[in-house]
C-alpha positions as CSV (number, residue, x, y, z in Angstrom):
1,M,-16.4,16.8,29.7
2,T,-20.1,16.2,29.4
3,L,-22.6,18.7,28.2
4,R,-23.8,19.1,31.8
5,E,-20.3,20.0,32.9
6,K,-19.8,22.4,30.0
7,I,-23.0,24.3,30.8
8,R,-22.0,24.5,34.5
9,S,-18.6,25.8,33.5
10,C,-20.0,28.4,31.2
11,I,-22.4,29.7,33.8
12,R,-19.8,29.8,36.5
13,S,-17.6,31.9,34.2
14,H,-20.5,34.1,33.4
15,L,-21.3,34.8,37.0
16,E,-17.6,35.3,38.0
17,S,-17.4,37.9,35.2
18,G,-20.1,40.0,36.9
19,Y,-23.2,38.9,35.1
20,I,-26.2,37.0,36.4
21,A,-28.4,33.9,36.1
22,M,-32.0,33.7,37.3
23,G,-34.9,31.4,37.4
24,Q,-37.2,29.4,39.7
25,C,-36.0,26.7,42.1
26,L,-32.5,26.9,40.9
27,S,-31.0,25.7,44.2
28,A,-33.5,22.9,44.7
29,V,-32.4,19.3,44.7
30,G,-30.1,18.8,41.7
31,W,-29.4,22.4,40.8
32,V,-31.3,22.0,37.5
33,G,-30.0,18.6,36.6
34,G,-26.5,19.5,37.8
35,T,-26.1,22.2,35.2
36,L,-25.6,25.1,37.7
37,P,-22.6,25.9,39.9
38,E,-23.6,26.0,43.5
39,M,-23.3,29.7,43.9
40,A,-25.2,32.1,46.1
41,E,-27.4,35.1,45.2
42,E,-24.6,37.6,46.1
43,E,-22.5,35.8,43.5
44,G,-25.1,36.3,40.8
45,M,-27.4,33.2,41.1
46,I,-30.8,34.8,41.6
47,E,-33.9,32.9,42.7
48,L,-37.1,34.2,41.3
49,S,-40.6,33.8,42.8
50,M,-43.1,31.3,41.5
51,A,-44.9,34.0,39.6
52,D,-44.3,32.5,36.2
53,V,-45.3,35.4,34.0
54,A,-43.2,38.0,35.9
55,G,-39.9,36.2,35.5
56,G,-39.5,37.1,31.8
57,G,-40.1,40.8,32.6
58,I,-37.4,40.7,35.3
59,A,-35.0,39.1,32.9
60,A,-35.8,41.7,30.2
61,G,-35.2,44.6,32.6
62,S,-31.9,43.0,33.8
63,A,-30.8,42.7,30.2
64,L,-31.6,46.3,29.5
65,A,-29.4,47.2,32.5
66,G,-26.4,45.4,30.9
67,K,-26.4,42.3,33.1
68,K,-26.6,39.8,30.2
69,P,-28.8,37.5,32.2
70,I,-29.1,33.7,31.7
71,Y,-32.8,33.2,32.3
72,I,-33.5,29.5,33.1
73,I,-36.9,28.0,32.2
74,R,-36.8,24.6,33.9
75,Y,-39.5,23.0,31.8
76,Q,-39.7,24.2,28.2
77,G,-43.5,24.1,28.2
78,F,-43.6,26.9,30.8
79,G,-42.5,29.2,28.0
80,W,-46.2,29.8,27.5
81,F,-46.0,31.8,30.7
82,N,-42.4,33.0,30.7
83,L,-41.9,34.3,27.2
84,P,-44.5,37.0,26.4
85,I,-42.6,40.0,27.8
86,I,-39.3,38.8,26.3
87,L,-40.9,38.3,22.9
88,N,-42.8,41.6,22.9
89,Y,-40.3,43.8,24.6
90,A,-36.7,42.5,24.8
91,C,-36.8,41.1,21.2
92,K,-38.0,44.4,19.8
93,S,-36.1,46.9,21.9
94,R,-33.0,47.1,19.7
95,E,-34.9,47.5,16.4
96,I,-37.4,50.1,17.7
97,W,-35.3,52.1,20.2
98,N,-31.8,51.0,19.5
99,R,-31.6,49.6,23.0
100,P,-30.4,46.0,22.9
101,S,-31.6,43.6,25.6
102,P,-29.1,40.7,25.4
103,M,-29.9,37.5,27.2
104,I,-29.7,33.8,27.0
105,I,-33.0,31.9,27.6
106,R,-32.1,28.4,28.8
107,S,-35.3,26.5,28.0
108,I,-35.1,22.9,29.1
109,A,-37.2,20.1,27.5
110,M,-37.9,16.6,28.8
111,E,-40.7,14.0,28.2
112,G,-42.2,11.2,30.1
113,G,-44.8,11.3,32.8
114,I,-44.9,15.1,33.3
115,G,-48.2,15.9,31.6
116,P,-49.6,18.2,28.9
117,V,-48.0,21.6,29.9
118,A,-44.5,21.1,31.3
119,G,-43.2,18.5,28.9
120,S,-41.6,18.5,25.4
121,S,-39.9,21.1,23.3
122,H,-41.8,24.3,22.5
123,Y,-39.3,26.5,20.6
124,S,-41.9,27.1,18.0
125,L,-43.5,29.5,20.4
126,C,-40.8,32.1,19.7
127,Y,-39.7,31.0,16.2
128,R,-42.0,33.3,14.3
129,M,-41.1,36.4,16.3
130,P,-38.5,39.0,15.0
131,G,-35.5,39.8,17.1
132,I,-34.7,36.4,18.5
133,K,-32.1,33.7,17.6
134,I,-32.6,30.0,18.4
135,S,-30.0,27.3,19.0
136,A,-30.2,23.7,20.1
137,P,-26.7,22.5,21.1
138,I,-26.4,19.0,22.5
139,S,-22.6,18.7,22.7
140,P,-20.0,20.5,24.9
141,L,-18.3,22.2,22.0
142,E,-21.6,23.2,20.4
143,Y,-22.6,24.8,23.7
144,E,-19.3,26.6,24.2
145,K,-19.4,28.0,20.7
146,M,-23.0,29.2,21.2
147,Y,-22.0,30.9,24.5
148,K,-19.0,32.6,23.0
149,N,-21.0,33.9,20.1
150,F,-23.6,35.3,22.5
151,M,-21.0,37.1,24.6
152,N,-19.6,38.7,21.4
153,N,-23.1,40.0,20.3
154,Q,-26.2,41.7,21.7
155,D,-28.8,39.1,20.9
156,V,-31.8,37.6,22.6
157,L,-30.8,34.0,22.3
158,Y,-33.3,31.1,23.0
159,V,-31.3,27.9,23.8
160,S,-33.5,24.8,23.4
161,E,-31.9,22.2,25.7
162,H,-33.0,18.7,26.5
163,R,-32.3,16.9,29.7
164,G,-31.7,13.7,27.7
165,T,-28.5,15.1,26.3
166,F,-26.9,16.4,29.5
167,N,-24.8,13.2,29.8
168,N,-23.5,13.5,26.3
169,D,-19.7,13.9,25.9
170,E,-19.5,13.2,22.1
171,E,-19.1,15.7,19.3
172,F,-21.0,15.3,16.0
173,E,-20.3,15.9,12.3
174,D,-22.6,15.6,9.3
175,E,-22.2,12.3,7.5
176,L,-22.7,13.0,3.8
177,F,-22.6,10.6,0.8
178,E,-22.6,11.5,-2.8
179,K,-25.6,9.4,-3.8
180,S,-27.8,9.0,-0.7
181,D,-31.2,7.2,-0.7
182,V,-32.4,9.5,2.1
183,T,-30.9,12.3,4.0
184,I,-32.0,12.7,7.6
185,L,-31.9,16.0,9.4
186,G,-32.1,16.1,13.2
187,I,-32.8,18.7,15.8
188,S,-32.0,18.5,19.5
189,I,-32.4,15.0,21.1
190,T,-33.7,13.5,17.9
191,R,-30.1,13.6,16.6
192,L,-29.2,10.7,18.9
193,E,-31.9,8.5,17.5
194,M,-31.0,9.7,14.0
195,I,-27.5,8.3,14.3
196,E,-28.7,4.9,15.6
197,A,-31.4,4.7,12.9
198,A,-28.8,5.5,10.2
199,K,-26.6,2.6,11.4
200,I,-29.5,0.2,11.3
201,L,-30.5,1.3,7.8
202,R,-27.0,1.1,6.4
203,Q,-26.8,-2.5,7.7
204,S,-29.8,-3.2,5.5
205,G,-28.1,-1.7,2.4
206,F,-29.4,1.9,2.5
207,I,-27.2,4.8,1.8
208,I,-28.1,7.3,4.5
209,S,-26.7,10.8,5.0
210,V,-27.3,12.6,8.3
211,V,-27.3,16.4,9.0
212,H,-27.0,17.9,12.5
213,I,-29.0,21.1,12.9
214,V,-27.7,23.3,15.8
215,D,-28.6,26.8,14.7
216,I,-32.3,26.9,14.1
217,K,-32.9,30.6,13.6
218,P,-31.3,31.8,11.5
219,L,-31.1,28.3,10.0
220,V,-27.6,27.1,9.3
221,I,-27.1,24.1,6.9
222,S,-23.9,23.8,4.9
223,E,-23.9,24.1,1.1
224,R,-22.5,20.5,0.9
225,A,-25.4,19.2,3.0
226,L,-27.9,21.0,0.8
227,E,-26.3,19.5,-2.3
228,T,-26.5,16.0,-0.6
229,I,-30.2,16.6,0.1
230,Q,-30.8,17.7,-3.5
231,K,-29.2,14.4,-4.8
232,S,-31.0,12.1,-2.3
233,K,-33.0,9.5,-4.2
234,F,-36.1,9.6,-2.0
235,G,-35.8,13.0,-0.5
236,F,-35.2,14.0,3.2
237,I,-36.7,13.5,6.6
238,L,-36.6,16.2,9.3
239,L,-36.8,15.1,12.9
240,D,-37.9,17.4,15.7
241,D,-39.0,17.0,19.4
242,D,-41.4,19.9,19.0
243,Y,-44.9,19.3,17.5
244,Q,-45.0,18.3,13.8
245,N,-47.2,21.3,13.0
246,G,-44.7,23.7,14.5
247,S,-41.5,25.3,13.2
248,A,-40.2,22.0,11.7
249,K,-42.7,22.3,8.8
250,S,-41.4,25.8,8.1
251,I,-37.8,24.6,8.2
252,A,-38.6,21.7,5.9
253,F,-40.3,24.1,3.5
254,D,-37.1,26.2,3.4
255,V,-35.0,23.2,2.8
256,S,-37.3,21.9,0.1
257,S,-37.3,25.3,-1.6
258,Q,-33.5,25.4,-1.7
259,T,-33.1,21.9,-2.9
260,N,-36.3,21.2,-4.9
261,T,-36.6,18.0,-2.9
262,F,-39.4,16.3,-1.1
263,G,-39.2,16.4,2.7
264,K,-41.1,14.5,5.4
265,V,-41.4,15.9,9.0
266,I,-41.5,13.6,12.0
267,G,-42.1,15.3,15.4
268,L,-44.4,15.0,18.3
269,E,-47.9,13.7,17.5
270,E,-50.7,16.2,17.4
271,R,-52.1,15.4,20.9
272,S,-51.5,16.3,24.5
273,A,-49.4,14.1,26.8
274,G,-50.6,12.6,30.0
275,F,-48.9,11.4,33.2
276,S,-48.7,7.7,32.5
277,P,-46.4,5.8,30.1
278,N,-49.3,4.9,27.7
279,L,-50.2,8.6,27.4
280,D,-46.7,10.0,26.8
281,N,-46.0,11.9,23.6
282,L,-42.3,11.2,22.8
283,P,-39.9,12.4,20.1
284,P,-39.4,10.1,17.1
285,N,-37.4,7.0,17.9
286,R,-35.1,4.9,15.7
287,S,-37.8,2.4,14.8
288,Q,-40.1,5.1,13.5
289,I,-37.3,6.6,11.5
290,V,-36.3,3.3,10.0
291,D,-39.9,2.5,9.1
292,T,-40.4,5.9,7.5
293,V,-37.3,5.5,5.3
294,K,-38.4,2.0,4.2
295,K,-41.8,3.4,3.2
296,L,-40.3,6.3,1.3
297,S,-38.0,3.9,-0.6
298,K,-41.1,1.8,-1.7
299,G,-43.1,4.8,-2.7
300,V,-45.5,4.2,0.2
301,K,-47.1,7.3,1.8
302,A,-45.1,7.7,5.1
Protein backbone atom coordinates (compact mmCIF):
# COMPACT_ATOMS: atom_id res chain seq x y z
CA MET A 1 0.00 0.00 0.00
CA THR A 2 1.29 3.45 -0.88
CA LEU A 3 1.00 6.47 1.39
CA ARG A 4 -1.70 7.80 -0.96
CA GLU A 5 -3.74 4.62 -0.52
CA LYS A 6 -3.28 4.65 3.26
CA ILE A 7 -4.49 8.26 3.55
CA ARG A 8 -7.52 7.43 1.40
CA SER A 9 -8.26 4.38 3.54
CA CYS A 10 -8.00 6.33 6.81
CA ILE A 11 -10.33 9.05 5.53
CA ARG A 12 -12.89 6.55 4.24
CA SER A 13 -12.90 4.85 7.65
CA HIS A 14 -13.20 8.27 9.34
CA LEU A 15 -16.26 9.25 7.31
CA GLU A 16 -17.91 5.85 7.62
CA SER A 17 -17.56 6.22 11.41
CA GLY A 18 -19.74 9.34 11.30
CA TYR A 19 -17.05 12.02 11.25
CA ILE A 20 -16.33 14.54 8.48
CA ALA A 21 -13.66 15.86 6.11
CA MET A 22 -13.75 19.34 4.62
CA GLY A 23 -11.84 21.67 2.35
CA GLN A 24 -11.85 23.49 -0.99
CA CYS A 25 -12.13 21.75 -4.37
CA LEU A 26 -11.99 18.29 -2.83
CA SER A 27 -13.87 16.61 -5.66
CA ALA A 28 -12.01 18.44 -8.41
CA VAL A 29 -9.87 16.48 -10.87
CA GLY A 30 -7.72 14.09 -8.90
CA TRP A 31 -9.48 14.17 -5.51
CA VAL A 32 -6.48 15.91 -3.87
CA GLY A 33 -3.83 13.79 -5.50
CA GLY A 34 -5.89 10.61 -5.14
CA THR A 35 -5.83 10.79 -1.32
CA LEU A 36 -9.61 11.11 -0.87
CA PRO A 37 -12.30 8.47 -1.29
CA GLU A 38 -14.89 9.55 -3.85
CA MET A 39 -17.66 10.14 -1.33
CA ALA A 40 -20.50 12.67 -1.36
CA GLU A 41 -21.40 15.47 1.05
CA GLU A 42 -24.14 13.41 2.69
CA GLU A 43 -21.43 10.84 3.45
CA GLY A 44 -19.29 13.45 5.22
CA MET A 45 -17.11 14.92 2.43
CA ILE A 46 -17.89 18.63 2.71
CA GLU A 47 -16.94 21.14 0.02
CA LEU A 48 -16.14 24.58 1.43
CA SER A 49 -16.37 27.86 -0.47
CA MET A 50 -13.29 29.66 -1.79
CA ALA A 51 -13.36 32.05 1.19
CA ASP A 52 -9.95 30.97 2.47
CA VAL A 53 -10.04 32.62 5.90
CA ALA A 54 -13.51 31.29 6.76
CA GLY A 55 -12.63 27.60 6.35
CA GLY A 56 -10.59 27.39 9.52
CA GLY A 57 -13.48 28.80 11.55
CA ILE A 58 -15.91 26.26 10.10
CA ALA A 59 -13.45 23.48 10.95
CA ALA A 60 -13.01 24.79 14.51
CA GLY A 61 -16.78 24.94 15.05
CA SER A 62 -17.22 21.42 13.68
CA ALA A 63 -14.51 20.18 16.05
CA LEU A 64 -16.26 21.80 19.03
CA ALA A 65 -19.42 19.96 17.97
CA GLY A 66 -17.57 16.64 18.24
CA LYS A 67 -17.26 15.87 14.53
CA LYS A 68 -13.44 15.46 14.62
CA PRO A 69 -13.04 17.08 11.20
CA ILE A 70 -10.16 16.41 8.85
CA TYR A 71 -9.57 19.88 7.45
CA ILE A 72 -7.69 19.77 4.15
CA ILE A 73 -5.45 22.65 3.06
CA ARG A 74 -4.54 21.73 -0.50
CA TYR A 75 -1.47 23.96 -0.66
CA GLN A 76 0.46 24.38 2.57
CA GLY A 77 1.26 28.03 1.87
CA PHE A 78 -2.47 28.78 2.13
CA GLY A 79 -2.08 28.21 5.87
CA TRP A 80 -1.38 31.94 6.04
CA PHE A 81 -5.13 32.37 5.40
CA ASN A 82 -6.60 29.16 6.83
CA LEU A 83 -4.91 28.88 10.22
CA PRO A 84 -5.64 32.06 12.27
CA ILE A 85 -8.96 30.95 13.81
CA ILE A 86 -7.66 27.44 14.44
CA LEU A 87 -4.52 28.73 16.17
CA ASN A 88 -6.30 31.40 18.18
CA TYR A 89 -9.42 29.50 19.13
CA ALA A 90 -9.34 25.75 18.60
CA CYS A 91 -5.79 25.40 19.94
CA LYS A 92 -6.61 27.37 23.10
CA SER A 93 -10.13 26.16 23.81
CA ARG A 94 -9.21 23.13 25.92
CA GLU A 95 -6.70 25.02 28.07
CA ILE A 96 -8.90 28.04 28.73
CA TRP A 97 -12.44 26.61 28.79
CA ASN A 98 -11.81 22.85 29.10
CA ARG A 99 -13.56 22.45 25.72
CA PRO A 100 -11.35 20.39 23.38
CA SER A 101 -11.58 21.10 19.67
CA PRO A 102 -10.00 17.98 18.14
CA MET A 103 -9.20 18.04 14.44
CA ILE A 104 -6.62 16.95 11.90
CA ILE A 105 -5.27 19.65 9.60
CA ARG A 106 -4.00 17.96 6.44
CA SER A 107 -1.66 20.62 5.06
CA ILE A 108 -0.11 19.54 1.77
CA ALA A 109 3.20 20.87 0.45
CA MET A 110 4.69 20.82 -3.01
CA GLU A 111 7.28 22.83 -4.91
CA GLY A 112 8.01 23.66 -8.50
CA GLY A 113 6.32 26.27 -10.68
CA ILE A 114 3.58 27.29 -8.24
CA GLY A 115 4.87 30.65 -7.07
CA PRO A 116 5.61 32.51 -3.84
CA VAL A 117 2.41 31.79 -1.83
CA ALA A 118 1.04 28.30 -2.50
CA GLY A 119 4.31 26.35 -2.54
CA SER A 120 6.64 24.75 -0.02
CA SER A 121 6.14 23.70 3.60
CA HIS A 122 5.03 26.24 6.19
CA TYR A 123 4.54 24.27 9.41
CA SER A 124 6.61 26.94 11.15
CA LEU A 125 3.46 29.07 11.04
CA CYS A 126 1.91 27.04 13.83
CA TYR A 127 5.03 25.62 15.54
CA ARG A 128 5.29 28.41 18.12
CA MET A 129 1.63 28.29 19.18
CA PRO A 130 0.49 26.38 22.28
CA GLY A 131 -2.16 23.69 22.00
CA ILE A 132 -1.12 22.14 18.70
CA LYS A 133 0.79 19.01 17.77
CA ILE A 134 2.72 18.63 14.50
CA SER A 135 3.56 15.45 12.61
CA ALA A 136 5.11 14.81 9.19
CA PRO A 137 4.51 11.15 8.19
CA ILE A 138 5.74 9.98 4.79
CA SER A 139 5.05 6.23 5.00
CA PRO A 140 1.82 4.21 5.27
CA LEU A 141 2.53 2.90 8.78
CA GLU A 142 3.63 6.32 10.01
CA TYR A 143 0.33 7.76 8.78
CA GLU A 144 -1.75 4.97 10.27
CA LYS A 145 -0.03 5.37 13.65
CA MET A 146 -0.58 9.13 13.55
CA TYR A 147 -4.27 8.69 12.75
CA LYS A 148 -4.85 6.11 15.50
CA ASN A 149 -3.14 8.34 18.06
CA PHE A 150 -5.35 11.24 16.99
CA MET A 151 -8.53 9.18 17.37
CA ASN A 152 -7.48 8.19 20.90
CA ASN A 153 -6.91 11.79 21.97
CA GLN A 154 -8.48 15.25 21.82
CA ASP A 155 -5.71 17.15 20.06
CA VAL A 156 -5.47 19.73 17.33
CA LEU A 157 -3.03 17.93 15.03
CA TYR A 158 -1.27 19.61 12.12
CA VAL A 159 -0.13 16.99 9.60
CA SER A 160 2.55 18.32 7.28
CA GLU A 161 2.23 16.23 4.11
CA HIS A 162 4.15 16.44 0.85
CA ARG A 163 2.80 15.41 -2.55
CA GLY A 164 6.23 14.07 -3.46
CA THR A 165 5.79 11.27 -0.90
CA PHE A 166 2.31 10.07 -1.89
CA ASN A 167 3.69 7.24 -4.05
CA ASN A 168 5.95 5.95 -1.29
CA ASP A 169 5.27 2.41 -0.08
CA GLU A 170 8.44 1.91 1.98
CA GLU A 171 8.91 2.09 5.75
CA PHE A 172 11.92 3.71 7.40
CA GLU A 173 14.13 3.15 10.41
CA ASP A 174 16.99 5.19 11.82
CA GLU A 175 20.41 3.96 10.70
CA LEU A 176 22.76 4.54 13.62
CA PHE A 177 26.49 3.81 13.86
CA GLU A 178 28.64 3.87 16.97
CA LYS A 179 31.23 6.31 15.61
CA SER A 180 29.67 8.43 12.90
CA ASP A 181 31.38 11.20 11.01
CA VAL A 182 28.08 13.07 10.66
CA THR A 183 24.50 12.29 11.65
CA ILE A 184 21.82 13.58 9.27
CA LEU A 185 18.30 14.27 10.51
CA GLY A 186 15.49 14.65 7.97
CA ILE A 187 11.95 16.02 8.05
CA SER A 188 9.23 15.24 5.48
CA ILE A 189 10.35 14.81 1.86
CA THR A 190 13.98 15.64 2.74
CA ARG A 191 14.19 12.18 4.28
CA LEU A 192 14.21 10.63 0.81
CA GLU A 193 17.20 12.72 -0.31
CA MET A 194 18.87 12.09 3.06
CA ILE A 195 18.84 8.33 2.39
CA GLU A 196 20.35 8.72 -1.08
CA ALA A 197 22.98 11.19 0.13
CA ALA A 198 24.00 8.79 2.90
CA LYS A 199 24.52 6.02 0.33
CA ILE A 200 26.78 8.27 -1.78
CA LEU A 201 28.80 9.39 1.23
CA ARG A 202 29.27 5.86 2.53
CA GLN A 203 30.64 4.83 -0.84
CA SER A 204 33.27 7.55 -0.34
CA GLY A 205 34.23 6.16 3.05
CA PHE A 206 32.16 8.35 5.36
CA ILE A 207 30.33 6.85 8.32
CA ILE A 208 26.90 8.45 8.13
CA SER A 209 24.01 7.91 10.52
CA VAL A 210 20.48 8.98 9.57
CA VAL A 211 17.56 9.92 11.83
CA HIS A 212 13.95 10.13 10.62
CA ILE A 213 11.88 12.81 12.33
CA VAL A 214 8.14 12.14 12.17
CA ASP A 215 6.81 13.85 15.30
CA ILE A 216 7.91 17.48 15.20
CA LYS A 217 5.94 18.91 18.13
CA PRO A 218 6.47 17.56 20.65
CA LEU A 219 9.78 16.51 19.12
CA VAL A 220 10.45 12.77 19.28
CA ILE A 221 14.05 11.55 18.82
CA SER A 222 15.16 8.33 20.46
CA GLU A 223 17.77 8.27 23.19
CA ARG A 224 19.97 6.07 21.02
CA ALA A 225 19.76 8.62 18.19
CA LEU A 226 20.73 11.42 20.59
CA GLU A 227 23.71 9.38 21.77
CA THR A 228 24.74 8.82 18.15
CA ILE A 229 24.54 12.56 17.46
CA GLN A 230 26.58 13.30 20.56
CA LYS A 231 29.37 10.99 19.37
CA SER A 232 29.36 12.22 15.76
CA LYS A 233 32.81 13.51 14.84
CA PHE A 234 31.67 16.55 12.82
CA GLY A 235 28.24 17.10 14.37
CA PHE A 236 24.85 16.83 12.70
CA ILE A 237 22.86 18.26 9.80
CA LEU A 238 19.13 18.93 10.03
CA LEU A 239 17.20 18.93 6.74
CA ASP A 240 13.83 20.62 6.28
CA ASP A 241 11.52 21.67 3.43
CA ASP A 242 10.40 24.76 5.35
CA TYR A 243 12.51 27.92 5.38
CA GLN A 244 15.91 27.73 7.09
CA ASN A 245 14.96 30.55 9.44
CA GLY A 246 11.88 28.70 10.60
CA SER A 247 11.25 25.96 13.13
CA ALA A 248 14.23 23.92 11.96
CA LYS A 249 16.61 26.26 13.77
CA SER A 250 14.63 25.84 16.98
CA ILE A 251 14.70 22.05 16.58
CA ALA A 252 18.44 22.12 15.85
CA PHE A 253 18.99 24.23 18.98
CA ASP A 254 17.07 21.69 21.09
CA VAL A 255 19.14 18.83 19.65
CA SER A 256 22.37 20.76 20.17
CA SER A 257 21.40 21.53 23.76
CA GLN A 258 20.69 17.88 24.52
CA THR A 259 23.85 16.57 22.87
CA ASN A 260 26.32 19.46 23.21
CA THR A 261 26.99 19.00 19.49
CA PHE A 262 27.26 21.43 16.58
CA GLY A 263 24.34 21.35 14.15
CA LYS A 264 23.90 22.76 10.65
CA VAL A 265 20.43 23.48 9.18
CA ILE A 266 19.67 23.15 5.47
CA GLY A 267 16.19 24.17 4.33
CA LEU A 268 14.59 26.44 1.79
CA GLU A 269 16.64 29.47 0.83
CA GLU A 270 15.62 32.85 2.24
CA ARG A 271 13.83 34.01 -0.91
CA SER A 272 10.44 33.84 -2.59
CA ALA A 273 9.85 31.28 -5.33
CA GLY A 274 8.61 32.19 -8.79
CA PHE A 275 6.72 30.30 -11.48
CA SER A 276 9.59 29.17 -13.70
CA PRO A 277 12.23 26.49 -13.04
CA ASN A 278 15.04 29.02 -12.62
CA LEU A 279 13.02 30.75 -9.87
CA ASP A 280 12.00 27.65 -7.90
CA ASN A 281 12.97 27.37 -4.24
CA LEU A 282 13.37 23.65 -3.60
CA PRO A 283 14.20 21.47 -0.57
CA PRO A 284 17.83 20.34 -0.13
CA ASN A 285 18.88 17.65 -2.60
CA ARG A 286 21.45 14.89 -2.25
CA SER A 287 24.20 16.92 -3.92
CA GLN A 288 23.79 19.76 -1.42
CA ILE A 289 23.80 17.32 1.47
CA VAL A 290 26.91 15.53 0.22
CA ASP A 291 28.71 18.83 -0.33
CA THR A 292 27.82 20.05 3.17
CA VAL A 293 29.11 16.87 4.81
CA LYS A 294 32.40 17.09 2.90
CA LYS A 295 32.86 20.73 3.92
CA LEU A 296 32.15 19.95 7.56
CA SER A 297 34.66 17.11 7.52
CA LYS A 298 37.34 19.50 6.22
CA GLY A 299 36.54 22.20 8.73
CA VAL A 300 35.21 24.45 5.99
CA LYS A 301 32.30 26.74 6.85
CA ALA A 302 29.29 25.04 5.25
